C-alpha positions as CSV (number, residue, x, y, z in Angstrom):
1,M,-0.7,0.5,-0.3
2,E,1.0,3.5,-1.5
3,K,2.7,5.3,2.3
4,N,0.7,8.7,0.5
5,Y,-2.4,6.7,1.2
6,I,-1.2,5.5,4.6
7,K,-0.3,8.0,5.8
8,E,-4.0,10.4,4.1
9,I,-5.8,7.8,6.0
10,K,-3.7,8.4,9.7
11,D,-4.4,12.7,8.8
12,I,-8.4,11.4,8.5
13,F,-8.8,9.3,11.6
14,R,-6.5,12.8,13.7
15,N,-9.2,14.7,11.9
16,H,-12.2,12.7,13.3
17,D,-10.6,12.3,16.9
18,P,-13.1,9.4,16.7
19,V,-12.5,8.6,20.5
20,D,-11.1,12.6,21.8
21,L,-7.7,11.6,22.1
22,I,-5.9,14.0,20.7
23,R,-8.2,16.9,21.6
24,T,-7.4,15.8,25.1
25,G,-4.3,16.2,25.0
26,A,-3.2,13.1,23.3
27,P,0.5,13.2,20.5
28,N,-0.6,13.9,17.1
29,D,0.5,10.9,16.7
30,E,-2.1,8.4,18.4
31,Y,-3.8,7.2,16.0
32,D,-1.3,5.8,14.2
33,P,-0.1,2.6,15.3
34,L,-4.7,1.9,15.4
35,V,-4.2,2.3,11.8
36,E,-1.2,0.5,11.1
37,K,-2.3,-2.6,12.9
38,F,-5.7,-2.9,12.6
39,I,-7.0,-0.3,9.7
40,I,-5.1,-0.7,7.3
41,P,-5.8,-4.9,6.7
42,L,-9.4,-4.7,7.1
43,L,-9.9,-2.4,4.1
44,N,-11.3,-3.4,1.2
45,K,-12.6,-1.2,-1.9
46,E,-15.3,-3.6,-2.3
47,D,-16.6,-1.9,1.3
48,D,-19.7,0.6,1.1
49,K,-19.0,3.8,3.8
50,Y,-21.6,1.5,5.9
51,E,-19.7,-2.1,5.6
52,L,-15.7,0.0,6.2
53,G,-17.9,2.0,9.1
54,E,-18.9,-0.6,10.9
55,K,-15.6,-2.4,10.4
56,L,-13.8,0.8,12.0
57,Y,-16.3,0.7,14.5
58,T,-16.1,-2.6,16.4
59,V,-11.7,-2.1,16.1
60,F,-12.5,1.1,18.1
61,V,-15.3,-1.2,20.3
62,D,-12.6,-3.6,20.2
63,Q,-9.8,-1.6,21.8
64,F,-11.3,0.5,24.0
65,D,-14.9,-0.2,24.9
66,E,-18.5,0.5,23.3
67,N,-18.6,3.8,26.1
68,I,-15.3,5.1,24.1
69,A,-16.0,3.8,21.0
70,G,-19.0,6.3,20.9
71,D,-22.0,6.1,18.6
72,S,-21.1,3.9,15.5
73,K,-22.5,7.2,12.8
74,K,-18.9,8.5,13.2
75,Y,-18.0,5.4,11.8
76,Y,-19.3,5.5,9.0
77,K,-18.4,9.8,8.1
78,I,-14.8,8.2,8.8
79,A,-15.5,5.6,6.1
80,E,-16.6,7.9,3.5
81,S,-13.2,9.8,4.1
82,I,-11.4,7.5,3.4
83,L,-13.4,5.9,0.4
84,K,-13.0,9.0,-0.8
85,L,-9.4,8.4,-1.2
86,S,-9.6,5.1,-3.5
């Protein structure tokens, strides 16, 4: 996978900050390991924003918990941003 594409996905997570890590003072690269280890491997060009959004939500529930992950709908917006890169 192209390095620029991965950087853009990291930027999407940094900008959306789905679990408020950046807003609460975490380093700007806080989502990078999560993106590299869990998000990149699950990307599938066949997914629509709902399928990908559910996958993203599942990763965040697994890595944090349901309360921290929050509403699954915000992950559809993240998915939509990722799919626009393709």
